[in-house]
C-alpha positions as CSV (number, residue, x, y, z in Angstrom):
1,X,0.0,0.0,0.0
2,X,1.2,3.5,-0.7
3,X,2.6,5.5,2.2
4,X,2.9,9.3,2.6
5,X,5.1,11.3,4.9
6,X,3.2,12.8,7.8
7,X,4.0,16.5,7.6
8,X,7.5,17.7,7.7
9,X,9.1,15.3,10.3
10,X,6.7,12.5,10.8
11,X,6.6,8.8,9.8
12,X,5.3,7.4,6.6
13,X,1.7,6.5,7.1
14,X,-0.3,4.2,4.9
15,X,-2.8,6.1,2.9
16,X,-5.6,4.7,5.0
17,X,-5.5,4.2,8.8
18,X,-7.8,1.9,10.7
19,X,-10.4,3.9,12.6
20,X,-11.7,2.5,15.8
21,X,-14.7,4.8,16.6
22,X,-17.2,1.9,16.0
23,X,-15.3,-0.8,17.9
24,X,-15.8,0.9,21.2
25,X,-18.9,-1.2,21.6
26,X,-22.2,-0.3,23.3
27,X,-22.9,1.5,26.6
28,X,-21.8,4.9,25.7
29,X,-23.5,8.0,24.2
30,X,-22.1,7.5,20.7
31,X,-22.4,3.8,20.4
32,X,-22.7,2.1,17.0
33,X,-24.5,-0.8,18.7
34,X,-23.3,-4.2,19.8
35,X,-19.8,-5.1,18.7
36,X,-18.0,-8.4,19.1
37,X,-14.4,-7.7,20.4
38,X,-13.1,-10.8,18.7
39,X,-14.4,-9.5,15.3
40,X,-12.9,-6.1,16.1
41,X,-9.5,-7.7,16.7
42,X,-9.8,-9.8,13.5
43,X,-10.7,-6.6,11.5
44,X,-7.6,-4.8,12.9
45,X,-5.3,-7.7,12.1
46,X,-6.8,-8.0,8.6
47,X,-6.0,-4.3,8.0
48,X,-2.4,-4.9,9.1
49,X,-2.1,-7.9,6.8
50,X,-3.3,-5.8,3.9
51,X,-0.7,-3.0,4.4
52,X,-2.4,-0.6,6.8
53,X,0.4,0.5,9.2
54,X,-1.4,2.8,11.6
55,X,-4.4,2.8,13.9
56,X,-6.4,5.8,15.1
57,X,-8.2,5.6,18.4
58,X,-9.3,7.8,21.3
59,X,-10.0,7.2,25.0
60,X,-13.6,8.4,24.6
61,X,-14.5,5.8,22.0
62,X,-16.4,3.3,24.2
63,X,-15.1,5.2,27.3
64,X,-11.8,3.4,27.2
65,X,-12.9,0.2,25.5
66,X,-11.7,1.0,22.0
67,X,-8.1,1.5,23.3
68,X,-8.3,-1.8,25.1
69,X,-9.4,-3.6,21.9
70,X,-6.5,-2.0,20.1
71,X,-4.1,-3.0,22.8
72,X,-5.3,-6.6,22.6
73,X,-5.0,-6.6,18.8
74,X,-1.4,-5.4,18.7
75,X,-0.1,-7.2,21.8
76,X,2.8,-9.5,20.9
77,X,3.2,-8.3,17.3
78,X,6.8,-8.1,16.2
79,X,6.0,-5.2,13.8
80,X,3.7,-3.1,15.8
81,X,1.7,-0.5,13.8
82,X,1.9,3.2,14.6
83,X,-0.8,4.0,17.1
84,X,-2.5,7.4,17.2
85,X,-4.7,8.4,20.1
86,X,-6.1,11.6,21.6
87,X,-6.8,13.6,24.7
88,X,-9.3,16.3,25.7
89,X,-12.6,14.5,26.0
90,X,-13.2,13.0,29.5
91,X,-16.2,11.4,31.2
92,X,-17.6,11.0,34.7
93,X,-19.1,8.0,36.5
94,X,-22.4,8.4,34.6
95,X,-20.7,8.5,31.2
96,X,-21.2,12.2,30.7
97,X,-18.5,13.5,28.3
98,X,-17.0,16.9,28.5
99,X,-14.0,18.9,27.1
100,X,-10.8,19.1,29.3
101,X,-7.4,20.1,27.9
102,X,-6.0,21.3,31.2
103,X,-2.4,20.2,31.6
104,X,-3.0,17.9,34.5
105,X,-5.9,16.2,32.7
106,X,-3.8,15.7,29.5
107,X,-1.1,13.9,31.6
108,X,-3.6,11.8,33.4
109,X,-5.2,10.8,30.1
110,X,-1.9,9.8,28.6
111,X,-1.0,7.5,31.4
112,X,-4.4,5.8,31.2
113,X,-4.0,5.4,27.4
114,X,-0.6,3.8,27.8
115,X,-2.1,1.2,30.2
116,X,-5.0,0.4,28.0
117,X,-2.9,0.2,24.8
118,X,-0.2,-1.8,26.5
119,X,2.6,0.3,25.1
120,X,5.4,2.5,26.5
121,X,5.0,5.4,24.1
122,X,2.3,6.9,21.9
123,X,3.3,7.4,18.3
124,X,0.9,10.3,17.5
125,X,-0.8,12.1,20.4
126,X,-3.6,14.5,19.4
127,X,-5.8,17.1,21.1
128,X,-9.2,15.7,20.2
129,X,-11.3,19.0,20.3
130,X,-10.5,22.5,21.4
131,X,-11.4,23.2,25.0
132,X,-13.0,26.7,25.4
133,X,-12.1,26.7,29.1
134,X,-8.4,26.2,28.5
135,X,-6.0,28.4,26.6
136,X,-4.7,26.4,23.6
137,X,-1.2,27.6,24.6
138,X,-1.5,25.8,27.9
139,X,-2.5,22.6,26.2
140,X,0.1,22.7,23.5
141,X,2.9,23.4,25.9
142,X,1.9,20.3,27.7
143,X,1.9,18.3,24.5
144,X,5.4,19.6,23.7
145,X,6.6,18.7,27.1
146,X,5.3,15.1,26.7
147,X,7.2,14.9,23.4
148,X,10.4,16.2,25.1
149,X,10.0,13.6,27.8
150,X,9.8,10.8,25.2
151,X,6.2,9.7,26.2
152,X,4.9,10.6,22.7
153,X,6.7,10.7,19.4
154,X,4.7,13.2,17.3
155,X,2.0,15.6,18.4
156,X,-1.1,16.8,16.5
157,X,-4.6,18.3,16.8
158,X,-8.0,17.2,15.7
159,X,-10.9,19.5,14.8
160,X,-8.7,22.6,15.1
161,X,-9.0,25.5,12.6
162,X,-6.0,27.3,11.1
163,X,-6.2,30.2,13.6
164,X,-5.8,27.8,16.6
165,X,-3.1,25.9,14.8
166,X,-1.2,29.1,14.2
167,X,-1.2,29.7,18.0
168,X,0.2,26.2,18.5
169,X,3.0,26.7,16.0
170,X,4.4,29.5,18.0
171,X,5.2,26.9,20.7
172,X,6.1,23.7,18.8
173,X,5.5,22.4,15.3
174,X,2.2,20.7,14.7
175,X,2.8,17.3,13.1
176,X,-0.7,16.7,12.0
177,X,-4.3,17.9,12.0
178,X,-7.4,15.6,11.8
179,X,-10.4,17.2,10.2
180,X,-13.6,15.8,8.6
181,X,-13.4,15.4,4.8
182,X,-15.6,13.7,2.3
183,X,-17.4,14.2,-0.9
184,X,-20.1,15.9,1.2
185,X,-17.9,17.9,3.6
186,X,-15.3,19.8,1.5
187,X,-14.7,22.8,3.8
188,X,-11.0,22.0,4.4
189,X,-10.2,22.6,0.7
190,X,-10.7,26.3,1.1
191,X,-8.3,27.2,3.9
192,X,-7.0,24.3,6.0
193,X,-5.4,22.2,3.2
194,X,-3.5,25.1,1.7
195,X,-2.5,26.2,5.2
196,X,-1.2,22.7,6.1
197,X,0.7,22.4,2.8
198,X,2.4,25.7,3.4
199,X,3.4,24.8,7.0
200,X,4.5,21.2,6.5
201,X,1.6,19.8,8.6
202,X,0.2,16.3,7.9
203,X,-3.5,15.9,7.3
204,X,-5.3,12.7,8.4
205,X,-8.9,13.1,7.5
206,X,-11.8,11.3,9.1
207,X,-15.3,10.5,7.9
208,X,-14.5,9.8,4.2
209,X,-17.5,7.4,4.1
210,X,-19.7,9.6,6.2
211,X,-20.4,6.9,8.8
212,X,-21.3,4.5,6.1
213,X,-23.6,6.6,4.0
214,X,-21.2,6.8,1.1
215,X,-20.3,3.1,1.0
216,X,-23.1,2.2,-1.4
217,X,-24.1,-0.6,1.0
218,X,-25.9,1.4,3.7
219,X,-29.2,0.1,5.0
220,X,-30.9,2.2,7.7
221,X,-33.1,-0.7,8.7
222,X,-30.1,-2.6,9.9
223,X,-29.1,0.0,12.5
224,X,-29.2,-1.3,16.1
225,X,-31.7,0.4,18.5
226,X,-28.8,2.0,20.4
227,X,-26.8,3.1,17.3
228,X,-26.2,6.8,17.7
229,X,-26.8,7.3,13.9
230,X,-30.5,6.9,14.6
231,X,-30.3,10.4,16.2
232,X,-28.2,11.9,13.4
233,X,-30.3,14.1,11.0
234,X,-28.1,12.9,8.1
235,X,-29.6,9.4,8.7
236,X,-33.2,10.7,8.5
237,X,-35.4,12.0,5.7
238,X,-34.8,13.9,3.6
239,X,-31.1,13.9,4.0
240,X,-30.9,10.1,3.8
241,X,-32.6,10.0,0.4
242,X,-30.5,12.9,-0.8
243,X,-27.2,11.1,0.0
244,X,-28.6,7.9,-1.5
245,X,-29.2,9.8,-4.8
246,X,-25.7,11.1,-4.8
247,X,-24.3,7.6,-4.3
248,X,-26.4,6.4,-7.2
249,X,-24.9,9.2,-9.4
250,X,-21.4,8.1,-8.4
251,X,-21.8,4.3,-9.0
252,X,-21.3,4.3,-12.8
253,X,-18.1,6.3,-12.4
254,X,-16.7,3.7,-10.0
255,X,-18.1,0.8,-11.9
256,X,-15.9,1.6,-15.0
257,X,-13.0,0.6,-12.8
258,X,-14.8,-2.4,-11.1
259,X,-14.9,-0.3,-7.9
260,X,-17.7,0.5,-5.5
261,X,-19.1,3.9,-4.7
262,X,-17.4,3.6,-1.3
263,X,-14.0,2.9,-2.9
264,X,-14.5,5.9,-5.1
265,X,-15.2,8.0,-2.0
266,X,-11.9,6.9,-0.4
267,X,-9.9,7.4,-3.6
268,X,-11.4,10.9,-4.1
269,X,-10.2,12.2,-0.7
270,X,-6.8,10.8,-1.4
271,X,-6.5,12.5,-4.8
272,X,-4.7,15.5,-3.3
273,X,-1.3,14.6,-1.7
274,X,-1.8,17.3,0.9
275,X,-4.0,14.6,2.5
276,X,-1.6,12.2,4.2
277,X,-4.1,9.5,5.0
278,X,-7.8,8.8,5.4
279,X,-9.1,7.2,8.6
280,X,-11.6,4.5,7.6
281,X,-13.3,2.3,10.2
282,X,-14.2,-1.3,9.9
283,X,-16.2,-3.5,12.2
284,X,-15.3,-6.8,10.5
285,X,-12.6,-8.1,8.1
286,X,-14.8,-8.0,5.0
287,X,-15.4,-4.3,5.5
288,X,-11.6,-3.8,5.8
289,X,-11.0,-5.6,2.5
290,X,-13.6,-3.4,0.8
291,X,-12.0,-0.3,2.2
292,X,-8.5,-1.2,1.1
293,X,-9.8,-1.5,-2.4
294,X,-10.1,2.2,-2.5
295,X,-6.4,2.7,-2.2
296,X,-5.0,0.9,-5.2
297,X,-6.0,3.2,-7.9
298,X,-5.5,6.8,-8.9
299,X,-8.4,8.8,-10.2
300,X,-7.8,9.9,-13.7
301,X,-8.6,13.5,-14.6
302,X,-11.7,12.5,-16.4
303,X,-12.9,10.6,-13.4
304,X,-12.3,13.6,-11.1
305,X,-14.2,15.9,-13.6
306,X,-17.1,13.5,-13.7
307,X,-17.3,13.5,-9.9
308,X,-17.0,17.3,-9.7
309,X,-19.9,17.6,-12.2
310,X,-22.0,15.3,-10.0
311,X,-21.1,17.2,-6.9
312,X,-22.0,20.5,-8.5
313,X,-25.4,19.2,-9.5
314,X,-25.9,18.3,-5.8
315,X,-24.7,21.8,-4.6
316,X,-21.4,20.5,-3.5
317,X,-19.1,22.2,-5.9
318,X,-15.8,23.9,-5.0
């Protein structure tokens, strides 16, 4: 699988990373429904077998459980993948989640993540969301200190805009930023991607399949009763039908290359090398195989033009 350099000083990441949002299991606010841990481990290992060399997780996914699953999946591996996790979203005994990027909280989260992941160092440590109650300088100074102490190798941010990143850059280089990006969400093309290209910052995008809506296989009837997507307006009428119509418009473009609409969606976000990698989740090995099929082809100019015309017709042009 192709790899790309993460920013100016980072490692070479495979062009997709394994996303673990859904493998956190039930019993938290943003659950994707029941999930078999054995199947999660099998999916992770299938991804590694197919050339994926990094895993993205976060403490808040399953309130710690996603990290535990990742730890179990990589335990004992001779060639351990790069592991990226995050800080800044914490929860109380009732599972209520809140922002917290205070220095003491970051340090406490790091130690808990190291235990759950069963590792001695985090490869990429990221501030998950901005914390309005904590100056970003305080948080970023702590991240830089953890890097100096050898507890993390590279440091990044998630869901930060260019203005916040500029404030971080005055303290320490930002190795990566993690924004949403898909055929439907193109906002980063205007400002963030050019900014990151100019400053040598890696971009690892999330949501290229829009939580399954762009796969071409989505069936709302199959959602578990406690799947958080049932509460998401994008999974309700009329948005659900609108996205389905977009997928149908894209199918023939993908089919010319014996690809699915979901594989086209992945290849499309990777067409610009300012994007280092796309985080794509998988709950079972078959989904991983499907996702990896989106990485082995380059969209020709004609394909990109056809996609752009379709997006313009749906009000999603540049």
